[in-house]
C-alpha positions as CSV (number, residue, x, y, z in Angstrom):
1,M,64.8,-23.3,-6.5
2,K,62.6,-26.3,-5.2
3,R,61.4,-23.1,-1.9
4,H,61.2,-20.5,-4.9
5,I,58.7,-22.9,-6.8
6,I,56.4,-23.8,-3.8
7,G,56.4,-19.8,-2.8
8,L,55.2,-19.4,-6.2
9,R,52.6,-21.5,-6.1
10,L,51.2,-20.6,-2.9
11,A,50.8,-17.1,-4.1
12,M,49.1,-18.1,-7.3
13,C,46.8,-20.2,-5.5
14,L,46.2,-16.6,-2.9
15,G,45.6,-14.4,-6.0
16,T,43.3,-17.1,-7.8
17,W,41.4,-17.2,-4.1
18,L,41.3,-13.6,-3.7
19,C,40.0,-13.3,-6.9
20,G,37.1,-15.5,-6.3
21,H,36.1,-13.9,-2.8
22,G,37.6,-10.2,-3.5
23,S,34.1,-8.9,-4.1
24,V,33.0,-10.4,-1.2
25,L,35.6,-9.2,0.5
26,A,35.0,-5.7,-0.3
27,Q,31.7,-5.9,0.4
28,R,31.9,-6.7,3.7
29,S,34.9,-4.3,4.6
30,S,33.6,-1.4,2.8
31,G,30.6,0.7,4.8
32,P,27.1,1.0,4.1
33,L,25.6,2.8,1.6
34,F,23.4,4.5,3.6
35,S,21.7,4.2,7.0
36,F,18.1,4.6,8.9
37,G,16.1,5.0,12.7
38,V,13.5,3.1,13.8
39,I,11.4,3.6,16.4
40,A,8.5,1.8,17.6
41,D,5.5,2.3,19.7
42,C,6.5,5.5,21.3
43,Q,2.8,5.3,22.7
44,Y,2.7,8.4,24.9
45,C,-0.2,9.6,26.8
46,N,0.2,11.6,30.4
47,V,-1.0,9.1,32.9
48,K,0.1,8.0,36.0
49,V,0.9,4.2,36.5
50,P,2.8,1.7,38.8
51,K,6.5,1.9,38.5
52,T,5.8,-2.1,38.3
53,A,3.4,-1.3,34.9
54,T,4.9,-2.6,31.8
55,R,3.7,0.8,29.9
56,Q,5.2,3.4,31.3
57,Y,3.3,5.8,29.4
58,A,4.4,9.1,30.7
59,L,8.4,8.6,30.4
60,S,7.7,8.3,26.6
61,P,8.8,11.9,26.1
62,K,12.1,11.9,27.8
63,K,13.1,8.6,25.9
64,L,11.6,9.9,22.8
65,T,14.1,13.5,23.3
66,A,17.3,11.2,24.4
67,C,16.8,8.9,21.2
68,V,16.3,12.2,18.7
69,E,19.6,13.8,20.4
70,H,21.3,10.3,19.9
71,L,20.1,9.9,16.1
72,N,20.6,13.5,15.1
73,R,24.4,12.8,16.5
74,L,24.5,9.9,13.4
75,D,25.1,10.1,9.3
76,L,20.8,8.9,8.8
77,Q,19.2,9.1,6.1
78,F,15.9,9.3,7.2
79,V,14.0,7.9,10.7
80,V,10.0,5.9,10.6
81,H,7.7,5.8,13.6
82,L,6.0,2.5,13.1
83,G,3.2,3.8,14.7
84,D,0.9,4.0,18.1
85,F,3.2,7.7,18.3
86,I,0.2,7.9,21.4
87,D,-1.9,5.8,23.8
88,R,-4.9,7.8,23.4
89,D,-6.2,11.8,23.6
90,F,-5.8,13.8,20.7
91,K,-3.8,16.3,22.7
92,S,-1.0,14.0,23.4
93,F,0.2,14.4,19.9
94,A,0.8,17.9,20.9
95,D,3.6,16.9,23.4
96,V,5.9,14.2,21.0
97,A,5.2,15.5,17.7
98,P,7.6,18.5,18.4
99,I,10.2,16.0,19.6
100,Y,9.9,14.1,16.7
101,D,10.2,16.6,14.6
102,N,13.5,17.9,15.9
103,L,15.2,15.4,13.7
104,K,18.0,16.3,10.9
105,A,17.1,13.6,8.8
106,D,14.1,12.7,7.3
107,H,11.6,11.3,9.2
108,Y,8.0,10.0,8.7
109,H,5.0,7.9,10.1
110,V,3.1,5.0,10.1
111,L,0.1,4.6,11.5
112,G,-1.1,2.8,14.5
113,N,-4.7,1.8,16.0
114,H,-3.9,4.1,19.5
115,D,-3.2,6.7,17.4
116,F,-6.8,6.4,16.6
117,E,-7.7,6.1,20.0
118,V,-9.3,9.5,20.1
119,A,-12.6,11.4,20.3
120,D,-14.9,10.1,17.0
121,D,-15.1,13.7,15.6
122,L,-11.1,14.2,15.7
123,K,-10.2,11.1,14.6
124,A,-9.9,11.9,10.3
125,R,-7.3,14.5,11.9
126,V,-5.4,12.0,13.2
127,P,-3.1,11.2,9.4
128,A,-2.4,15.3,9.8
129,A,-1.9,15.5,13.2
130,L,1.6,13.3,12.2
131,G,2.0,14.9,8.9
132,L,0.7,12.5,6.7
133,K,-0.9,13.6,3.3
134,S,-1.5,10.1,3.0
135,R,-2.6,7.1,5.0
136,Y,0.0,4.9,3.1
137,Y,2.2,6.1,0.7
138,Q,6.0,5.2,-0.8
139,F,9.6,7.1,-1.1
140,R,13.0,6.1,-2.5
141,Y,16.4,6.6,-1.8
142,H,19.6,4.8,-3.1
143,G,17.9,2.1,-4.9
144,Y,15.8,1.2,-2.4
145,R,12.0,1.9,-2.7
146,F,10.2,2.2,1.1
147,I,6.5,1.1,1.5
148,A,4.5,2.7,4.6
149,L,1.5,0.1,4.8
150,D,-1.4,1.1,6.6
151,G,-2.9,-1.6,8.5
152,N,-5.9,0.2,9.8
153,D,-7.0,0.8,6.4
154,V,-10.1,-2.2,7.6
155,S,-10.5,-1.0,11.6
156,L,-12.6,-0.8,14.4
157,H,-10.2,2.3,15.5
158,A,-10.1,4.2,12.7
159,Y,-13.2,5.3,12.2
160,P,-16.4,6.9,13.5
161,T,-18.7,4.8,15.2
162,R,-21.5,5.6,12.9
163,D,-19.3,6.1,10.0
164,P,-20.1,3.0,7.2
165,R,-16.3,1.6,7.1
166,H,-17.0,1.0,10.9
167,R,-20.3,-0.5,10.5
168,A,-17.9,-2.4,7.5
169,A,-15.0,-3.9,9.6
170,E,-17.5,-4.6,11.7
171,A,-18.7,-7.2,9.3
172,V,-15.8,-8.4,8.3
173,H,-14.2,-9.4,12.0
174,R,-17.2,-11.1,12.4
175,K,-16.5,-13.5,9.8
176,L,-12.8,-13.8,11.3
177,P,-12.2,-16.8,13.8
178,D,-13.6,-16.6,17.4
179,G,-11.1,-14.5,19.8
180,T,-9.6,-12.5,16.8
181,P,-8.3,-9.1,18.8
182,I,-10.7,-6.4,17.8
183,W,-7.3,-4.0,18.2
184,N,-5.9,-5.4,14.8
185,G,-7.2,-4.5,11.3
186,A,-6.7,-5.2,7.8
187,V,-5.1,-3.9,4.7
188,G,-8.2,-3.0,2.4
189,Q,-8.3,-4.3,-1.4
190,A,-7.6,-0.7,-2.8
191,Q,-4.4,-0.6,-1.1
192,L,-3.3,-4.1,-2.0
193,D,-3.4,-3.1,-5.4
194,W,-1.6,-0.2,-5.1
195,L,1.1,-2.3,-3.1
196,K,1.2,-4.6,-6.8
197,K,1.4,-1.8,-8.6
198,T,4.5,-0.5,-6.6
199,L,6.0,-3.5,-6.1
200,G,5.6,-4.4,-9.7
201,E,7.2,-0.4,-10.8
202,A,9.9,-1.2,-8.5
203,R,11.2,-4.5,-9.8
204,Q,11.3,-2.7,-13.4
205,V,13.6,-0.1,-12.1
206,G,15.4,-2.6,-10.2
207,E,14.9,-1.4,-6.7
208,R,14.7,-3.2,-3.6
209,V,11.6,-3.2,-1.3
210,V,11.6,-3.0,2.5
211,L,7.7,-2.3,3.8
212,F,6.7,-0.6,6.7
213,C,3.5,-1.2,8.8
214,H,2.5,-1.1,12.3
215,F,1.1,-4.5,12.4
216,P,2.8,-7.9,11.3
217,V,2.3,-10.2,9.1
218,Y,4.7,-13.2,10.1
219,P,5.7,-15.2,12.1
220,E,1.8,-16.7,13.0
221,N,1.1,-14.4,16.0
222,V,-2.1,-12.8,17.6
223,H,-1.1,-9.8,16.9
224,N,-0.7,-10.2,13.1
225,L,-3.0,-8.2,10.3
226,W,-6.4,-9.6,10.1
227,N,-5.8,-10.5,6.5
228,A,-2.0,-11.3,7.1
229,A,-2.2,-14.2,4.7
230,E,-3.5,-11.7,2.0
231,V,-0.5,-9.3,2.2
232,L,1.9,-12.3,2.6
233,A,1.0,-13.6,-0.8
234,V,1.6,-10.1,-2.5
235,V,4.7,-10.1,-0.7
236,R,6.1,-13.2,-1.7
237,E,4.9,-12.6,-5.2
238,S,7.4,-9.7,-5.1
239,R,11.7,-10.7,-6.0
240,S,12.2,-7.2,-5.0
241,V,11.4,-7.2,-1.0
242,V,14.1,-7.8,1.3
243,A,11.8,-7.3,4.7
244,Y,9.1,-6.5,6.3
245,M,9.4,-4.3,9.7
246,N,6.5,-3.6,12.3
247,G,5.8,-2.8,15.5
248,H,2.4,-3.2,17.4
249,N,4.1,-6.5,19.2
250,H,6.1,-4.5,22.2
251,D,7.9,-7.7,22.8
252,G,9.4,-7.9,19.4
253,N,9.7,-10.7,17.2
254,Y,11.8,-12.2,14.1
255,G,10.4,-14.9,11.3
256,R,12.0,-15.5,8.0
257,L,10.1,-16.2,5.1
258,A,10.9,-17.2,1.1
259,K,14.4,-15.8,1.9
260,R,12.3,-12.7,3.7
261,H,13.4,-10.8,7.0
262,F,10.3,-9.9,8.8
263,V,11.4,-7.7,11.9
264,T,9.0,-6.9,15.3
265,F,10.5,-4.1,16.7
266,K,10.2,-3.5,20.7
267,G,8.2,-1.0,22.0
268,M,9.7,2.2,23.2
269,V,6.8,2.6,26.0
270,D,7.8,-0.6,27.7
271,T,9.3,-0.6,31.2
272,E,12.1,2.4,32.1
273,E,14.8,1.7,29.9
274,T,14.3,2.4,25.9
275,A,14.1,0.8,22.9
276,Y,15.0,2.0,18.9
277,A,17.4,0.9,16.3
278,V,19.6,2.5,13.5
279,V,20.0,-0.6,10.3
280,Q,22.6,0.4,8.0
281,V,22.0,-1.0,4.3
282,H,25.0,-3.0,3.1
283,K,25.3,-4.6,-0.4
284,D,24.6,-7.9,1.0
285,R,22.6,-7.2,3.8
286,L,21.2,-4.9,6.7
287,E,22.8,-4.5,9.6
288,I,20.4,-3.7,12.2
289,T,21.7,-1.7,16.0
290,G,19.4,-2.1,19.0
291,F,19.3,0.4,21.5
292,G,17.7,-0.2,24.8
293,R,15.8,-3.5,24.7
294,Q,16.3,-3.8,21.0
295,K,18.3,-6.4,19.8
296,S,20.7,-6.1,17.1
297,M,20.4,-8.4,14.2
298,T,22.1,-9.3,10.9
299,L,19.7,-10.0,7.9
300,P,21.9,-11.4,4.7
301,F,20.1,-10.7,1.4
302,A,18.8,-14.0,-0.8
303,G,22.5,-15.4,-1.7
304,N,24.3,-14.0,1.1
305,G,24.6,-16.9,3.3
306,D,21.3,-18.4,2.6
């Protein structure tokens, strides 16, 4: 009888524990809600460089082809390239765009500074060369809103030298601290207003948000947007944002601020080894599986492991 009572108590304790933790166990053991691929800085150009050089521009088509073949074997909702699809020369788009377009999943581009390293009379054609109808935009999947920002909105690369927008960017850059790189850019006021509005809409319908941009905003780094602080302020006002993902800094980076994740993905163009990732979206976290030089990471949502 004594053994029976002890056994019963243990069973009741176990049952109570399972009731309290069952939902967590179910989330951890179940598969992802959906997955997507991430590539940064393919940065192709048909130029020869020493094998010791960090950026192996001419190898990018081979790396991108292998990456696309791999991603096509996976069940992905979409793939996003985070800017600098080419390094220079408008004709470079024709060599790598067909490779990327072989993806079976939906695929998107974010504009990078090197994408505009083309002749002045061709700069306006860059978005269309990447299949973009708008320089910044949004799309939605399974309760998530993905927002692609244009960090070249205010830029010394994106517009012809005689364009008023180029002169306006020069004026902005002159007001920045000495040594601020000219190869970064900024998100303009109209785009910031659009971002605020879009984040508000996401919150109203209960969507989580992931932001994509070529340029980082956090942690503090020489590669960050000229107006990183302004963008960060908008992001921090929204409870819907769970992550901000970018390229531009080929070494990669990571930071966490106000329970939001800021991930810089490594550049595919660097070294003879590739770099890309698959992101699995779970109820309580994002699981980043890196390939090549890209590291794997687990990004818990607020309230899960905080």
